[in-house]
C-alpha positions as CSV (number, residue, x, y, z in Angstrom):
1,X,-38.0,14.3,11.6
2,X,-34.5,13.5,13.3
3,X,-32.7,9.9,12.8
4,X,-33.9,9.3,16.6
5,X,-37.5,9.4,16.4
6,X,-37.6,7.6,13.2
7,X,-36.1,4.7,14.4
8,X,-38.4,4.6,17.6
9,X,-41.5,5.3,15.0
10,X,-40.3,2.2,13.2
11,X,-39.2,0.3,16.0
12,X,-42.3,-0.1,17.8
13,X,-45.3,-2.3,16.3
14,X,-47.8,-2.8,18.9
15,X,-50.6,-5.5,16.8
16,X,-52.3,-5.1,13.2
17,X,-50.7,-5.2,10.0
18,X,-48.1,-2.4,9.0
19,X,-48.0,-0.9,5.0
20,X,-45.1,0.9,4.0
21,X,-44.7,2.6,1.0
22,X,-43.1,1.0,-2.5
23,X,-40.1,4.4,-2.1
24,X,-39.0,2.7,1.3
25,X,-38.1,-0.7,-0.5
26,X,-34.6,-0.3,-2.0
27,X,-31.7,-2.1,0.4
28,X,-31.2,-5.7,0.1
29,X,-32.3,-8.3,2.8
30,X,-29.7,-8.6,5.8
31,X,-29.4,-12.4,7.2
32,X,-30.3,-12.4,10.7
33,X,-26.3,-11.8,12.0
34,X,-26.8,-12.5,15.8
35,X,-26.6,-16.2,16.0
36,X,-26.0,-18.9,18.8
37,X,-28.6,-20.3,21.4
38,X,-28.3,-18.4,24.6
39,X,-31.1,-15.4,25.5
40,X,-32.0,-13.4,28.2
41,X,-35.2,-13.1,29.2
42,X,-36.5,-10.2,31.0
43,X,-39.2,-9.9,33.4
44,X,-39.8,-6.4,35.1
45,X,-42.4,-6.3,38.2
46,X,-43.1,-2.7,37.5
47,X,-44.1,-0.7,41.0
48,X,-41.8,-2.1,43.4
49,X,-42.1,-5.4,44.3
50,X,-41.8,-6.4,48.4
51,X,-38.8,-8.2,48.5
52,X,-39.5,-8.9,52.2
53,X,-42.8,-10.8,51.8
54,X,-41.4,-12.6,48.5
55,X,-39.1,-14.3,49.7
56,X,-39.3,-13.9,53.5
57,X,-37.0,-13.8,56.3
58,X,-39.5,-15.8,58.5
59,X,-37.3,-17.2,61.7
60,X,-36.2,-13.4,61.9
61,X,-38.6,-11.7,65.2
62,X,-37.9,-8.6,63.9
63,X,-39.7,-9.1,60.4
64,X,-42.8,-9.6,62.7
65,X,-41.9,-7.2,65.2
66,X,-41.8,-4.6,62.3
67,X,-44.6,-5.5,60.1
68,X,-47.5,-6.5,62.3
69,X,-49.8,-6.4,59.9
70,X,-49.1,-7.6,56.6
71,X,-46.1,-10.1,57.6
72,X,-46.7,-13.7,56.3
73,X,-47.3,-16.4,59.3
74,X,-44.7,-19.0,59.8
75,X,-47.3,-21.2,59.1
76,X,-48.0,-20.5,55.3
77,X,-44.7,-19.9,54.1
78,X,-43.6,-22.5,51.7
79,X,-40.1,-23.7,50.9
80,X,-37.8,-22.9,54.1
81,X,-34.4,-23.0,53.3
82,X,-31.1,-21.2,55.4
83,X,-33.6,-18.8,57.1
84,X,-35.6,-18.0,54.0
85,X,-38.9,-19.4,52.4
86,X,-41.2,-18.1,49.9
87,X,-44.6,-16.1,49.5
88,X,-47.2,-18.6,49.8
89,X,-48.7,-17.9,46.9
90,X,-44.7,-19.0,44.7
91,X,-45.4,-22.8,45.4
92,X,-43.6,-23.0,40.9
93,X,-40.7,-20.5,42.7
94,X,-40.1,-23.4,45.2
95,X,-40.7,-26.2,42.8
96,X,-38.0,-24.6,40.8
97,X,-35.7,-23.4,43.4
98,X,-36.0,-27.4,44.6
99,X,-35.3,-28.8,41.2
100,X,-32.1,-26.9,40.9
101,X,-33.0,-24.3,38.9
102,X,-33.8,-20.9,40.4
103,X,-31.0,-18.6,42.0
104,X,-31.2,-16.0,44.5
105,X,-29.5,-13.3,44.3
106,X,-30.0,-10.8,48.0
107,X,-30.4,-7.5,48.9
108,X,-29.8,-6.3,45.3
109,X,-29.7,-2.2,44.6
110,X,-27.6,0.4,44.1
111,X,-25.9,3.5,45.8
112,X,-27.6,6.6,47.0
113,X,-31.2,4.6,46.4
114,X,-34.1,7.1,44.4
115,X,-37.6,6.0,45.3
116,X,-39.0,7.7,42.4
117,X,-40.8,4.9,40.0
118,X,-39.9,6.5,36.7
119,X,-36.3,7.9,38.0
120,X,-35.6,3.8,39.1
121,X,-36.6,2.1,36.4
122,X,-34.4,4.4,34.6
123,X,-31.5,3.9,36.5
124,X,-31.8,0.2,36.0
125,X,-32.8,0.0,32.6
126,X,-29.4,2.6,31.4
127,X,-27.4,1.1,34.2
128,X,-26.4,4.5,35.3
129,X,-25.7,6.0,38.5
130,X,-28.2,7.5,40.4
131,X,-26.9,11.2,39.3
132,X,-26.2,9.9,36.1
133,X,-28.3,10.3,33.1
134,X,-28.1,8.4,30.0
135,X,-30.4,8.8,26.8
136,X,-29.5,4.9,25.5
137,X,-30.4,1.6,27.7
138,X,-28.1,-1.1,28.3
139,X,-29.0,-3.5,26.0
140,X,-29.7,-1.4,23.4
141,X,-25.8,0.1,23.7
142,X,-25.3,-4.1,23.8
143,X,-26.9,-5.2,20.7
144,X,-25.2,-1.7,19.3
145,X,-21.8,-3.9,19.6
146,X,-23.4,-7.3,19.1
147,X,-25.4,-6.3,15.8
148,X,-22.7,-6.4,12.7
149,X,-25.1,-4.8,10.7
150,X,-29.0,-3.5,11.4
151,X,-30.6,-6.9,13.3
152,X,-34.7,-5.7,14.0
153,X,-34.9,-9.0,16.3
154,X,-32.0,-9.4,17.6
155,X,-34.2,-8.0,20.8
156,X,-37.9,-8.6,21.5
157,X,-39.7,-6.4,24.0
158,X,-43.3,-8.3,24.5
159,X,-45.7,-4.7,25.2
160,X,-47.6,-2.0,24.4
161,X,-44.8,0.5,25.1
162,X,-41.0,0.9,24.3
163,X,-38.6,-0.3,27.0
164,X,-35.8,2.1,27.7
165,X,-33.1,-0.7,28.3
166,X,-33.7,-1.8,24.7
167,X,-32.9,1.6,23.0
168,X,-29.4,1.8,20.6
169,X,-28.3,4.2,18.4
170,X,-29.5,0.9,15.6
171,X,-33.2,0.0,16.0
172,X,-32.2,-4.1,16.9
173,X,-35.3,-4.1,18.6
174,X,-39.1,-4.6,18.3
175,X,-42.4,-3.8,20.6
176,X,-45.2,-6.0,19.5
177,X,-48.2,-6.7,21.7
178,X,-49.1,-9.7,19.6
179,X,-46.4,-11.1,17.7
180,X,-49.0,-13.1,15.7
181,X,-50.9,-10.4,14.2
182,X,-47.1,-8.3,13.0
183,X,-46.9,-8.2,9.4
184,X,-46.0,-5.9,7.6
185,X,-46.4,-5.7,4.0
186,X,-44.4,-4.6,1.6
187,X,-45.8,-3.3,-1.7
188,X,-43.5,-3.8,-4.2
189,X,-41.5,-7.1,-4.9
190,X,-38.2,-6.4,-6.7
191,X,-36.3,-4.1,-5.3
192,X,-35.1,-1.1,-6.7
193,X,-31.6,0.7,-7.0
194,X,-30.2,2.5,-4.6
195,X,-30.8,6.6,-4.6
196,X,-27.8,9.3,-4.3
197,X,-29.4,10.4,-1.0
198,X,-27.7,9.0,2.2
199,X,-30.4,9.9,4.0
200,X,-33.6,8.3,2.2
201,X,-31.1,4.9,1.8
202,X,-31.2,5.1,5.5
203,X,-34.7,5.0,5.9
204,X,-35.4,2.7,2.8
205,X,-33.2,0.3,4.7
206,X,-35.0,0.6,7.9
207,X,-38.0,0.0,6.3
208,X,-36.4,-3.3,4.6
209,X,-35.7,-4.3,8.0
210,X,-39.0,-4.0,9.6
211,X,-40.3,-6.4,6.8
212,X,-37.3,-8.9,7.4
213,X,-38.0,-9.1,11.0
214,X,-42.0,-9.6,10.3
215,X,-40.8,-12.4,8.4
216,X,-38.6,-13.6,10.6
217,X,-41.2,-13.7,13.5
218,X,-43.9,-15.1,11.8
219,X,-41.7,-18.0,10.6
220,X,-40.7,-18.3,13.7
221,X,-44.2,-19.0,14.9
222,X,-45.0,-21.2,11.9
223,X,-42.2,-23.9,13.3
224,X,-42.9,-23.6,16.7
225,X,-45.4,-26.1,18.0
226,X,-48.3,-24.3,20.8
227,X,-49.1,-27.3,22.6
228,X,-47.7,-26.1,26.4
229,X,-50.5,-24.9,28.5
230,X,-50.3,-21.3,29.7
231,X,-52.5,-19.0,31.9
232,X,-54.8,-16.5,30.2
233,X,-53.3,-14.0,32.2
234,X,-51.3,-10.6,30.4
235,X,-48.3,-12.1,31.8
236,X,-48.7,-15.9,30.9
237,X,-49.8,-15.0,27.3
238,X,-46.6,-12.8,26.8
239,X,-44.3,-15.3,28.2
240,X,-46.5,-17.7,26.2
241,X,-45.0,-16.2,22.9
242,X,-41.8,-15.7,23.8
243,X,-41.8,-19.6,24.3
244,X,-43.0,-19.9,21.0
245,X,-40.4,-17.5,19.4
246,X,-37.9,-19.3,21.0
247,X,-38.8,-22.7,20.2
248,X,-39.1,-21.5,16.6
249,X,-35.6,-20.5,16.6
250,X,-35.9,-16.9,15.9
251,X,-32.3,-16.4,17.6
252,X,-32.6,-13.3,19.3
253,X,-30.5,-12.8,22.3
254,X,-32.4,-10.1,24.5
255,X,-36.6,-11.0,25.1
256,X,-38.3,-8.3,28.0
257,X,-42.1,-7.9,29.3
258,X,-42.6,-7.0,32.6
259,X,-46.4,-7.2,34.8
260,X,-47.4,-4.0,36.7
261,X,-49.6,-3.4,40.2
262,X,-46.8,-3.7,42.9
263,X,-47.2,-0.4,44.2
264,X,-48.9,-2.0,47.3
265,X,-48.6,1.1,49.8
266,X,-52.3,0.1,50.5
267,X,-54.9,-3.4,50.7
268,X,-51.1,-5.1,50.7
269,X,-52.2,-9.0,51.6
270,X,-54.4,-9.3,49.0
271,X,-53.0,-7.2,45.7
272,X,-49.6,-8.8,46.5
273,X,-50.4,-12.3,46.6
274,X,-52.9,-11.3,43.7
275,X,-49.5,-10.1,41.4
276,X,-47.9,-12.6,42.7
277,X,-49.8,-15.8,41.9
278,X,-50.0,-14.4,38.5
279,X,-45.8,-14.0,38.1
280,X,-46.0,-17.5,39.8
281,X,-48.6,-19.5,37.4
282,X,-46.7,-17.8,34.4
283,X,-43.4,-18.3,35.1
284,X,-43.9,-21.7,36.1
285,X,-45.6,-22.7,32.7
286,X,-42.9,-20.9,30.6
287,X,-40.2,-22.6,33.3
288,X,-42.3,-26.4,32.3
289,X,-42.7,-25.2,28.4
290,X,-38.5,-24.8,28.0
291,X,-37.9,-27.6,30.3
292,X,-39.9,-29.9,27.7
293,X,-38.5,-28.4,24.7
294,X,-35.0,-28.8,26.5
295,X,-34.0,-25.7,25.9
296,X,-34.0,-24.5,29.3
297,X,-30.1,-24.7,29.7
298,X,-29.7,-22.1,26.7
299,X,-32.3,-19.4,28.3
300,X,-32.5,-17.6,31.4
301,X,-34.6,-15.6,33.3
302,X,-34.5,-12.5,35.1
303,X,-37.3,-11.0,38.0
304,X,-36.5,-8.2,38.8
305,X,-38.0,-4.8,40.3
306,X,-37.1,-1.0,40.6
307,X,-37.2,-1.2,44.2
308,X,-38.1,-2.9,47.2
309,X,-40.2,-2.0,49.9
310,X,-39.4,0.0,53.2
311,X,-38.9,-2.7,56.1
312,X,-41.8,-1.1,58.6
313,X,-45.0,-1.3,57.1
314,X,-47.4,1.8,57.2
315,X,-50.7,0.2,58.9
316,X,-52.1,-1.7,55.7
317,X,-48.9,-1.8,53.3
318,X,-45.6,-0.3,52.5
319,X,-44.0,2.3,50.8
320,X,-40.9,2.9,48.6
321,X,-37.9,1.4,49.6
322,X,-34.2,-0.3,48.0
323,X,-32.9,-3.4,48.4
324,X,-34.6,-6.4,46.9
325,X,-33.9,-9.8,45.8
326,X,-33.7,-10.7,42.4
327,X,-34.3,-14.0,40.3
328,X,-32.3,-15.9,38.2
329,X,-34.4,-19.4,36.9
330,X,-32.8,-21.7,34.3
331,X,-29.7,-20.7,32.0
332,X,-27.8,-23.8,34.2
333,X,-27.3,-21.6,36.9
334,X,-26.5,-23.4,40.2
335,X,-29.1,-22.8,42.3
336,X,-27.6,-20.9,44.8
337,X,-28.7,-18.3,46.9
338,X,-25.9,-15.3,46.2
339,X,-25.3,-12.5,49.3
340,X,-26.6,-12.7,52.5
341,X,-29.8,-12.7,54.1
342,X,-31.7,-8.9,54.4
343,X,-30.5,-7.5,58.2
344,X,-33.7,-5.9,59.4
345,X,-31.3,-4.5,62.6
346,X,-28.8,-2.8,60.3
347,X,-30.8,-0.1,58.0
348,X,-30.3,3.0,56.5
349,X,-33.3,5.3,57.1
350,X,-35.9,2.5,57.7
351,X,-34.7,0.6,54.5
352,X,-32.6,-2.3,53.8
353,X,-28.7,-1.5,52.6
354,X,-28.1,-2.7,49.2
355,X,-25.0,-5.5,49.3
356,X,-24.9,-6.2,45.3
357,X,-25.3,-3.8,43.0
358,X,-27.6,-4.9,40.1
359,X,-25.0,-3.9,37.4
360,X,-22.7,-6.3,38.5
361,X,-25.9,-8.7,37.8
362,X,-25.9,-7.4,34.5
363,X,-22.0,-8.0,34.4
364,X,-22.6,-11.5,35.1
365,X,-25.3,-12.3,32.6
366,X,-23.5,-10.3,29.5
367,X,-19.8,-12.5,30.6
368,X,-21.3,-15.7,31.4
369,X,-24.6,-16.0,29.0
370,X,-24.1,-13.7,25.9
371,X,-20.0,-14.1,25.8
372,X,-19.8,-10.0,25.5
373,X,-17.3,-7.5,27.8
374,X,-19.3,-5.9,29.6
375,X,-16.7,-3.0,30.1
376,X,-17.9,-2.1,26.3
377,X,-21.1,-0.7,27.6
378,X,-19.5,1.5,30.7
379,X,-20.1,-1.3,33.3
380,X,-17.4,-0.9,35.8
381,X,-19.0,-3.4,38.2
382,X,-17.0,-7.0,38.6
383,X,-19.4,-10.3,37.8
384,X,-20.7,-12.7,40.2
385,X,-19.1,-15.4,40.9
386,X,-20.8,-19.1,41.8
387,X,-24.1,-17.7,39.8
388,X,-23.5,-19.9,36.7
């Protein structure tokens, strides 16, 4: 088994206890070297969220002309501001914006957009160009440089599968479905001496770090209060776990989770409303939890999708498009809207033209929230001014 495959195997725990054999334990424990209060939480909307029906140009007649079957009525939108308003299912988003804790970044995308779900997600997760292929994720590359030693809980992915964004040369992240069940047991209490085999020593080091990661997660859960109320949905449960880990002072720099079901080719009005309701309920609960714990300034939530939808409806839904808004919650953001409103009269092959490259958003998060030089991981785009 090669090094990368082994790292992939040992970095993923989707629930239950894992018993590691005695021979793996001979590397002395390292303290968590990721320090500081700031962290970033990513919520990825899988399937291509329809940005135009999420944050709606409700005063633009072209919106209703091009979407006769699925446009949201002017009478139903909420929190109208600068000719934009939220979908009626996003009452929590509207409240967060009114509180000055939610910023909107308009028309986010990338040059030469790709409409394949898999490929576009890969581009977002690696921060590559549309014709460039990179094996490691942008957050994985960041953690490789941020962590001076292997740090198993520098990144936490609450999901059933690994996320390419967090893949690096070292497994500085862990994927888990249920943190409370993530318990790795060491069958031997005392460490033995290192061998003369560097590969075996490396394996022992990784195995020991899995135990350390498990211990750190369990300690954080034990410290955190669980009084906050969250919806019993998949995303609600995932964000509740993240909230507990943050309040338990796990000191992870990056948290990641996702919500699927946004590929709304058909029956969009009903499906999209349900998806946005789940997103809104879970995120507003998370926001309230952090705000009550006086941690909102230290936690930045990033909500995005791999692409938006086409401007014109297909009769009962929308097909794959390009640019869409991103939402930034907390992190002491300025509550601004960055960029201009969607220009429905100036399209490219029926799609919105992107105005802001998503890698500029990444650059801003790395520089402003994580105190990291984004050029070190190959991001060449300039950071955004006025977000934080």
